[in-house]
N, C-alpha and C positions, 0 to 999 in steps of 0.2 A: 298843049302847054304842060310842062312838067310840074307835078305837085311839090310842095315844100316837104322836106323830110325832118324827122327828129329822132332821138335816140330813146330806147326803152331798156331797162336793165332788170335782171333777176331771172332765175331758172324758168319758172312757169310762165312769166310774161313773154320770154323769148320763144320758148318752145311752142306755146299755143299760138303765138303770131306766125310761126313757121308752118304750123298745121293748117291755119286759116287759108283757104285758097282765094279768099277775096282780099287778103292783105298782101301788100307789095313789100317785100323784105329785100333791101338792097345789099346790106353787109351784116355779117355776124362777126363778133369779136369773142374769142374763148380763151381761157387759160388751158394749160395742158391737162389739169384735173377735169375741167368741165367737158373737155373733148370726149372723154369716156362716156359721160351721160348722153351727149348728143349723138355719139355713135350708136348707143343702144337704141335711142329713139329713131335713128335714121334707118335702122334695120327693120323696124316695124313698118315704117312708111317713109318714102324717100322725101325727107324734109329739105334736103340741102341742094336739090336739083337747081342748077343755074344761080345759085347763091355764092357770093364771094365770102370766103372764110378767112379770118386772120387770127393768128395766135399771139397772145399778149401776156405779159406777166400780170399778177394780181395788182401790183402797184400802178401799172400802166392803165388798167381798167378802172382803178379808183378814180382817176381824173374825170371819168364820165359822170360820177355822182357825189363827188366830194362835197359839193355845196349843199346837197339835199340831205345829207346824213343817213343814206340808205345803203344796204348792202347789194352788190351786184351778183354775188354767188358765182362769179366766173362767167357770166353771161351779159352781153351787151349786143344790141342790134340797132341798126339804122333802118327805119320803116316810114312808109307813107300813110297818111290818114286813109281810113276806109271811105268808100263812096257814101255821101250823105243820104240817109233814108228819107223818103217823103211819107209823112204821117198820113196825109189824106188818101194817098194811094194804098198804104198798108191796111187801113180799116175797111176799104172796099172789099178786100179779099178774104176777111176773117170775121168770125163771130166769137161771142162769149170771151172777149178780151179783158185782160187785166193790166193796166199801165200804172206806173208810179210817176208822179210828177214831183220834182224837187225844186221847190220855190226859194231861190236865192241861198241854196246850200252851196258853199263854195270851198270848203276844206277838202283838198284832194284825197286825204286819207279816208275821211268819211264817205266821199263819193266812191272811192275804190271798193271800200267795205260793202256799200249799198249795192254796187253792181255785182259783186261776188254773191251776195244773198239773193238778189233778183234772179240771177242765172241758176242758182241752186234750187229755187223754189218756183221756177217756171213762170216768172213774170214775163209778160209778152213784150214789154218795152219800157224804157225810162225816158222821160221827157225833161229836158233842161232848157233854160234860156241860153241862146248860143254864147253870149258873152260871159256866161257864168260857168261854162263847161270847159275844164282845163285839158283840152284835147291832146296836148303834148307833154302832160305831167308824168315824169318818171315815177313819182310817188304814188299817183293814182293807178298806173299800170301795175306797179309792184304790189300794191295793196289789193288790187282785184285779182291777183294771182293767175292771170292769164284768162280769166272768165269774161273779160271785155270783149274777147273774140267770139263769144257765143251769145252775146246779149244785144238786142236791137236798141240803138241809141238814137233818139229824135232830138235834134236841136232846133228851137224855134225862136223867132225874133220877139215874140210877145206871148207870155204865158197866159195872160187874161183872155186874149183873143182866142188862143188855142183851147182853153178850157170851155169858153163859150161855144166854139165850133163843135167840140166833142159832145156837149150837152145836147146840141141841136141834132146830133147824130146818134141818139140813143145810148148815151153814156151817163151813168151816175157818178157824181164827184163827191168823194168822201174826204174831208179835211180832218187831220189829226191835230188835236189840241188838248193838252192836259187839263184845261179848264172846263172842258165838256162834262155833262153829266151822263152821256151816253156811252156805255161800254161797247167797244167794237165787236166783242164776241157775241153780243146779243142780236147783231145784225144778220139777216138772211142774205148771204152773199150769193148773187147770181147775176147773169147778164153781162153786159159791158160796163166795166167800172174803172175809175181813176182814183188812185190813193194819192192824196196831196199832203206833202210834208213840208214844213216850214224850216226856216234857217236855224242854225245852231244857237243863235243868241236871241232872236226876236220872234221865232215861230212864223206862222203864215201871215203875210202882209194883209192889212185890213181890206185893202182894194182888191186883193186876190180872194180873200175869204168868202166874199159875197158870190163868188162863182161856184162855191161848194153847195151841193144840195143838202149835205148833212155834215155836222161836226161831231166827231166821235173821239174817244180817248182809249189808251191802254190803261187798265186798271192796275195799279201798283200799290205797294205799301205806302199808307198815308204819311209816313214820316219822310218819305223821299220825294223830292219836288218834281223831278223829271229823269227821263233816261236820255242817254246820248242818241241823236237822230239815227245813226246807223244801227244801233241796238234796237231801237223802236221799229225801223223798217224791217229788220230780220224777223222779229217776233210776228209782225203783220203778215209778211210774205209767207212765212211758214204756216200760220193759222189759215190763211185764205187758200193756199195750195192744198191744204187738207180738207177744207170744209166747203168750198165754193162748189155750187151746183151747175 
């Protein structure tokens, strides 16, 4: 059965999708200007083998993202979703894992930024509730700047059940809440861990918070109420990548 397809836009989003051997790219649309860039990349590695290429004007490509208010940079591609990863199978094969679980975070821009930070700082995977993950969002792909092609994404039907399962399989779950008294930099980070972040407006849901073993916070200026969730995730990912044993 054929998979449904969708469009992504942006230089890095399209080029990294072409580099990903697990991603099916059906068609690429370029302007004459972006043709030069893709040609340089194609000389390094044959990106365009068996790919249909179409050349369009900038105005024609504008039609693919005019409602989202994002720039295509002369690059548009029609792609299929990646194969869904199985979390249970994944954890059987690896140790000392670091996952981030995003509890009801729905803004595609925040999600894209978090994916980019996770890939940059060696987070082993991101866990989303399947109906909250915007799998065909042009904005998410553009904001992730192609790093979604290098990040393990796990979509699950129930976050609470997933956290319970991970705890039963030697994972510690750390929830981040600005009301906590525990500075996350005081933790000895080791073993299998899950970093749990709540939604942009309401934080971690109460019925999900009970699946966290510890509640910690990022210590910031007392005059500032909180950080954007994507900024928080980036700080945490960077610190743990540097200090985890």
